[in-house]
C-alpha positions in Angstrom: 80.1 90.3 -13.4 79.9 93.8 -12.2 77.8 94.7 -9.1 75.6 96.9 -11.3 74.8 94.0 -13.7 74.3 91.6 -10.8 71.6 93.9 -9.4 70.1 94.4 -12.8 69.8 90.6 -13.2 67.6 90.5 -10.1 65.0 92.6 -12.0 65.0 90.4 -15.2 63.2 87.1 -16.0 65.9 84.5 -15.5 63.8 82.0 -17.5 64.0 84.2 -20.6 65.8 82.2 -23.3 67.7 85.1 -24.7 69.1 85.9 -21.2 70.2 82.3 -20.6 71.9 82.3 -24.0 73.8 85.5 -23.2 74.7 84.3 -19.6 76.1 81.0 -20.9 77.3 81.9 -24.4 78.4 85.5 -24.4 82.1 84.7 -25.3 80.9 82.8 -28.4 78.4 85.5 -29.4 81.2 88.0 -29.1 83.6 85.9 -31.3 86.1 85.6 -28.5 85.6 81.8 -28.1 84.7 79.1 -30.6 81.9 77.5 -28.5 80.0 77.2 -25.2 77.7 74.8 -23.6 74.1 75.9 -23.3 71.9 74.1 -20.7 68.2 74.8 -20.5 65.0 73.0 -19.4 63.8 70.4 -22.0 60.6 72.3 -22.6 62.7 75.3 -23.8 64.4 73.4 -26.7 62.2 74.7 -29.4 62.5 78.3 -28.1 66.2 78.0 -28.2 66.1 76.9 -31.8 63.7 79.7 -32.8 65.9 82.4 -31.0 69.1 81.0 -32.5 67.7 81.0 -36.1 69.4 83.5 -38.4 72.0 84.4 -35.7 74.9 82.9 -37.7 75.7 80.6 -34.8 75.0 76.8 -34.7 73.2 75.0 -31.9 73.9 71.3 -31.7 72.0 69.2 -29.2 74.4 67.0 -27.3 72.1 65.2 -24.8 69.0 65.2 -22.8 69.7 65.0 -19.1 66.6 64.3 -17.0 64.8 67.6 -17.2 67.5 69.5 -19.2 68.8 69.7 -22.7 72.5 70.4 -23.3 73.6 72.1 -26.5 76.9 73.0 -28.0 76.5 76.6 -29.3 79.4 77.3 -31.7 80.8 79.6 -34.4 81.4 77.1 -37.2 84.4 78.7 -38.8 86.2 79.4 -35.5 85.6 75.8 -34.4 86.7 74.4 -37.8 89.9 76.5 -37.6 90.7 75.3 -34.2 90.0 71.6 -34.9 92.1 71.8 -38.1 95.3 72.8 -36.1 97.7 69.9 -36.5 98.4 69.5 -32.7 94.7 69.5 -32.0 94.1 66.9 -34.7 96.8 64.7 -33.2 95.2 65.1 -29.7 91.8 64.0 -31.1 93.3 61.0 -32.9 94.5 59.7 -29.5 90.8 59.9 -28.4 89.5 57.9 -31.4 88.7 60.7 -33.8 89.8 60.5 -37.4 90.1 63.3 -40.0 86.4 63.2 -40.6 84.1 66.1 -41.2 82.9 68.4 -38.4 79.5 66.7 -38.4 81.0 63.3 -37.8 83.3 64.6 -35.1 80.4 66.3 -33.3 78.4 63.1 -33.6 81.2 61.1 -32.0 81.6 63.6 -29.2 77.8 63.7 -28.7 77.7 59.9 -28.2 80.7 60.0 -25.8 79.4 63.0 -23.8 75.9 61.6 -23.7 77.2 58.3 -22.3 79.2 60.2 -19.6 76.2 62.4 -18.6 74.0 59.3 -18.2 76.6 57.0 -16.4 79.1 59.6 -14.9 81.9 57.3 -16.1 84.7 57.9 -18.6 84.6 61.6 -18.9 85.4 62.6 -22.5 88.4 64.9 -22.0 88.1 66.1 -25.6 85.1 68.2 -24.3 87.7 71.0 -23.7 88.7 70.9 -27.3 85.1 71.2 -28.6 84.7 74.1 -26.2 87.7 75.8 -27.7 89.9 75.7 -24.6 93.7 76.0 -25.3 95.2 72.6 -26.0 97.9 73.2 -23.2 95.1 73.7 -20.7 93.2 70.6 -21.8 96.4 68.5 -21.7 97.4 70.0 -18.3 94.0 69.2 -16.8 94.3 65.6 -18.0 97.9 65.0 -16.9 97.3 66.6 -13.5 93.9 65.3 -12.8 92.4 68.8 -12.5 94.9 69.7 -9.8 97.9 72.0 -9.8 96.4 74.7 -12.1 97.9 78.2 -12.2 94.6 80.0 -12.3 90.9 79.2 -12.9 87.9 81.0 -14.3 86.0 79.8 -17.3 88.3 76.8 -17.2 91.4 75.7 -15.3 94.6 77.3 -16.7 97.9 75.4 -17.0 99.5 77.5 -19.7 99.6 81.2 -20.4 98.1 82.6 -17.2 98.5 86.3 -17.9 96.8 86.4 -21.3 94.1 83.9 -20.4 93.1 85.9 -17.3 92.9 89.0 -19.5 90.7 87.0 -21.9 88.4 85.9 -18.9 88.0 89.6 -18.1 86.9 90.2 -21.7 84.4 87.4 -21.4 83.0 89.1 -18.2 82.8 92.5 -19.9 80.9 91.3 -23.0 78.5 89.3 -20.8 77.8 92.5 -18.8 77.3 94.5 -21.9 74.9 92.0 -23.5 72.9 91.7 -20.3 72.5 95.5 -20.3 71.5 95.5 -24.0 68.8 92.8 -23.3 67.5 94.8 -20.3 67.2 97.8 -22.6 65.1 95.8 -25.1 67.6 94.5 -27.7 67.0 91.1 -29.2 69.7 88.5 -29.4 69.9 89.0 -33.1 70.5 92.7 -32.6 73.2 92.0 -30.0 75.0 89.7 -32.4 74.7 92.2 -35.2 76.1 94.9 -32.9 79.1 92.6 -32.1 79.7 92.0 -35.9 79.6 95.8 -36.5 82.0 96.4 -33.7 84.5 93.8 -35.0 84.3 95.4 -38.5 85.1 98.8 -37.1 88.1 97.6 -35.0 
């Protein structure tokens, strides 16, 4: 996050749902990443659903955690494409997933993640897959117990450090851009439309 945007954030309502969605999910909104977690107070759940309507992104509730609700916000086609890769399917089979539909896979993950959040036992390592992390980084995290990573940012990197760090920079850039757009009065839907128009022009 740039210094300019950091100071801009001090003037904004941090409880505003659109701002929280941008801060937590900018890479997914920009089409750079399949999905992100979104964590908001429980009493904001309906606002999230209203704001996310007609955005083209899906918002799947994973768990209630005391005073919070945790969603998986995702681009359906990007997530389907990732989960359909043969090596990813093989990984998920080892964690008890079959070749079921996306809905069944999400339900399975929801149950496992919810159990972990409530008990803090048996972390579901497939979380990295449902968040669209590169398989090599998910497997590296598991095999090394979260240690020995080459770099870290949005996740711990065990594979292609150079390109992943460039990707992290893009994540930061789009987040800064979206915060500025919100500050200037744009809605989340307008921000998403702007991203779609940019991708068409590229």
